[in-house]
C-alpha positions in Angstrom: -13.1 -2.4 22.8 -12.4 -0.8 19.3 -12.3 2.6 18.8 -15.2 4.1 16.1 -12.1 5.1 13.9 -10.9 1.5 13.9 -13.4 -0.2 13.4 -14.8 2.5 10.3 -11.1 1.6 9.0 -11.8 -2.4 9.5 -15.1 -2.0 8.1 -13.7 -0.3 4.7 -11.2 -2.7 4.2 -13.5 -5.9 4.8 -16.0 -3.8 2.1 -13.3 -3.3 -0.3 -11.9 -6.6 0.0 -15.2 -8.2 -0.7 -16.0 -5.9 -3.2 -12.9 -5.9 -5.3 -13.8 -10.0 -5.7 -17.2 -9.4 -6.2 -16.3 -7.2 -9.6 -13.8 -9.8 -10.4 -16.0 -13.1 -10.6 -19.0 -10.1 -12.0 -21.0 -10.7 -9.0 -21.5 -6.4 -9.3 -20.9 -5.0 -12.9 -18.1 -2.5 -11.6 -16.4 -1.0 -9.0 -18.5 1.6 -7.0 -16.9 5.4 -6.4 -16.0 5.8 -2.6 -18.7 8.1 -2.1 -21.0 4.6 -2.4 -19.1 2.6 -0.3 -18.9 5.3 2.1 -23.0 5.0 2.0 -22.9 1.6 2.5 -21.0 1.6 5.5 -23.4 4.2 6.9 -20.9 7.2 7.2 -20.0 10.5 4.7 -17.6 10.6 1.9 -15.8 13.0 4.3 -15.9 11.4 7.2 -14.5 8.0 5.7 -11.6 9.4 4.0 -10.6 11.9 7.6 -10.9 8.7 9.3 -8.9 6.6 7.4 -6.5 9.2 7.1 -6.0 9.7 10.5 -5.7 5.6 11.6 -3.6 5.1 8.5 -2.2 8.2 7.1 -3.4 7.3 3.7 -6.1 8.3 1.7 -9.2 5.7 1.3 -8.4 4.9 -2.4 -5.1 4.1 -1.8 -6.0 1.0 -0.6 -8.5 0.5 -3.1 -6.1 1.2 -5.8 -3.5 -1.5 -4.4 -6.2 -3.9 -3.7 -7.2 -4.0 -7.2 -3.7 -4.0 -7.9 -2.9 -6.8 -5.8 -6.1 -8.6 -7.7 -4.8 -7.8 -10.9 -1.1 -9.0 -10.6 -2.2 -12.6 -9.2 -4.0 -12.9 -12.0 -1.4 -11.7 -14.3 0.7 -14.1 -12.8 -1.3 -16.7 -12.3 -3.5 -17.4 -15.9 -3.9 -17.8 -19.0 -6.2 -14.6 -19.8 -4.8 -12.0 -22.3 -4.1 -8.2 -20.8 -7.2 -7.2 -22.8 -9.8 -9.8 -21.4 -7.7 -8.9 -17.8 -8.6 -5.5 -18.1 -12.4 -6.1 -18.8 -12.7 -8.5 -16.1 -11.6 -5.4 -13.6 -13.9 -3.3 -16.0 -11.6 -1.2 -17.7 -10.8 -0.6 -21.1 -7.4 -2.2 -21.8 -5.4 0.6 -22.4 -6.4 2.7 -19.6 -6.0 -0.4 -16.9 -2.6 -0.2 -18.6 -2.2 3.4 -17.7 -3.5 2.7 -14.4 -1.2 -0.3 -13.5 1.8 1.5 -15.1 0.9 4.6 -13.1 0.7 2.2 -10.1 3.0 -0.5 -10.4 6.0 1.7 -12.5 6.0 -1.3 -15.2 3.4 -2.6 -17.9 0.8 -5.5 -17.2 2.9 -7.3 -20.1 6.8 -6.7 -18.3 4.7 -7.9 -15.0 3.5 -10.9 -16.3 7.0 -11.8 -18.7 9.3 -11.4 -15.0 6.4 -12.8 -12.6 4.8 -15.6 -14.8 4.4 -18.9 -12.8 
């Protein structure tokens, strides 16, 4: 039997996987805030944060950002779309997307693409 905290963690991961894909597909207009996600999971923002920290040692935002970066990397490596187009697909202003990507990966989207093109 799964502990409630494991269940919440699992539901959170399932939710962000689907949500990030929905944003990329254009099914939803923008990324939800963490408190909105907590609401969808019928728990408080604090409870979600405390649970994830207890179960994984990391804040929920860490996994959310990781998921977004992973999908952005796939698109950069596998598509012919410009960095600006990819930024817009991820609902970012291009310069903010580049800053976010660099903060998380240590390199710019352009550099990443150059070394990871298929």
